[in-house]
ROTORLO-808661 format. One record per residue (C-alpha): residue number from 0; x, y, z. Coordinates in steps of 0.02 Angstrom, whole numbers. Example, Ala and Ser with C-alpha at 12.3 -4.5 7.8 and 13.67 -1.06 7.14 Angstrom:
# ROTORLO-808661
(0, (615, -225, 390)) (1, (684, -53, 357)) 
END
This chain:
# ROTORLO-808661
(0, (-7990, -5945, -10276)) (1, (-7808, -5919, -10237)) (2, (-7849, -5914, -10051)) (3, (-7929, -6088, -10063)) (4, (-7772, -6157, -10144)) (5, (-7661, -6079, -10011)) (6, (-7770, -6155, -9873)) (7, (-7757, -6328, -9951)) (8, (-7569, -6312, -9973)) (9, (-7544, -6255, -9793)) (10, (-7653, -6399, -9729)) (11, (-7553, -6523, -9832)) (12, (-7390, -6449, -9767)) (13, (-7450, -6470, -9587)) (14, (-7485, -6655, -9616)) (15, (-7306, -6693, -9677)) (16, (-7186, -6715, -9532)) (17, (-7062, -6572, -9522)) (18, (-6912, -6688, -9503)) (19, (-6937, -6765, -9675)) (20, (-6968, -6595, -9752)) (21, (-6793, -6535, -9707)) (22, (-6692, -6695, -9735)) (23, (-6599, -6724, -9894)) (24, (-6625, -6883, -9991)) (25, (-6439, -6931, -9994)) (26, (-6417, -6917, -9806)) (27, (-6579, -7005, -9763)) (28, (-6561, -7146, -9889)) (29, (-6478, -7304, -9822)) (30, (-6388, -7432, -9924)) (31, (-6495, -7586, -9894)) (32, (-6377, -7705, -9982)) (33, (-6232, -7648, -9874)) (34, (-6336, -7663, -9716)) (35, (-6390, -7838, -9765)) (36, (-6211, -7888, -9803)) (37, (-6145, -7820, -9638)) (38, (-6283, -7907, -9541)) (39, (-6242, -8072, -9626)) (40, (-6057, -8050, -9586)) (41, (-6095, -8013, -9404)) (42, (-6210, -8162, -9386)) (43, (-6088, -8286, -9466)) (44, (-6012, -8411, -9347)) (45, (-5869, -8519, -9408)) (46, (-5895, -8705, -9386)) (47, (-5794, -8785, -9247)) (48, (-5647, -8887, -9313)) (49, (-5656, -9074, -9288)) (50, (-5544, -9148, -9155)) (51, (-5462, -9267, -9279)) (52, (-5440, -9138, -9419)) (53, (-5250, -9146, -9402)) (54, (-5241, -9332, -9437)) (55, (-5151, -9363, -9601)) (56, (-5091, -9182, -9613)) (57, (-4969, -9174, -9468)) (58, (-4833, -9305, -9449)) (59, (-4794, -9377, -9279)) (60, (-4626, -9326, -9206)) (61, (-4497, -9458, -9174)) (62, (-4327, -9415, -9103)) (63, (-4180, -9458, -9216)) (64, (-4066, -9602, -9168)) (65, (-3916, -9558, -9061)) (66, (-3756, -9542, -9162)) (67, (-3623, -9675, -9144)) (68, (-3457, -9619, -9068)) (69, (-3309, -9625, -9186)) (70, (-3206, -9785, -9181)) (71, (-3017, -9772, -9174)) (72, (-2918, -9895, -9278)) (73, (-2842, -10039, -9183)) (74, (-2666, -10010, -9248)) (75, (-2658, -9821, -9232)) (76, (-2471, -9819, -9198)) (77, (-2429, -9908, -9361)) (78, (-2540, -9791, -9462)) (79, (-2457, -9638, -9385)) (80, (-2283, -9705, -9421)) (81, (-2334, -9742, -9602)) (82, (-2398, -9563, -9619)) (83, (-2236, -9492, -9550)) (84, (-2129, -9596, -9668)) (85, (-2213, -9531, -9827)) (86, (-2115, -9394, -9914)) (87, (-2216, -9239, -9964)) (88, (-2233, -9207, -10150)) (89, (-2161, -9040, -10202)) (90, (-2214, -8970, -10370)) (91, (-2081, -8897, -10483)) (92, (-2080, -8709, -10488)) (93, (-2092, -8614, -10652)) (94, (-1937, -8514, -10700)) (95, (-1945, -8334, -10641)) (96, (-1985, -8207, -10775)) (97, (-1867, -8064, -10810)) (98, (-1893, -7899, -10721)) (99, (-1948, -7812, -10881)) (100, (-2091, -7933, -10909)) (101, (-2159, -7925, -10732)) (102, (-2291, -7790, -10721)) (103, (-2432, -7783, -10599)) (104, (-2610, -7745, -10643)) (105, (-2594, -7573, -10563)) (106, (-2442, -7530, -10669)) (107, (-2532, -7582, -10828)) (108, (-2682, -7477, -10779)) (109, (-2575, -7323, -10745)) (110, (-2486, -7345, -10912)) (111, (-2655, -7355, -10998)) (112, (-2713, -7194, -10914)) (113, (-2553, -7101, -10959)) (114, (-2556, -7155, -11141)) (115, (-2617, -7027, -11267)) (116, (-2786, -7055, -11345)) (117, (-2781, -7091, -11531)) (118, (-2844, -6944, -11631)) (119, (-2984, -6976, -11754)) (120, (-2930, -6885, -11913)) (121, (-3087, -6927, -12010)) (122, (-3213, -6872, -11879)) (123, (-3306, -6723, -11952)) (124, (-3463, -6660, -11868)) 
END
């Protein structure tokens, strides 16, 4: 009886194509959703834009008006003479400080660096 079963199994094996017998399911399986999506992307054609699509979105260009040249005053000589006759205003200077009080920022900084640090008598760790 075992020989009859072997004959049937060998006959069934001959009927199955050999390519499918050796292929793995993961390599042979295709992703149908991905294929459908890619085919739809490839077949998509964007609609042609209308010729008047820019109307209302883009403003028309108009060149700015030419600037006017400056106008000189009619009585320029009198204005210049009036400017020359005005005395300049000089602000009063503050009295100079004594030499002991004048210290620059650098001198103050150096004095700060050279000063001894106060010692903390109550600091116990």
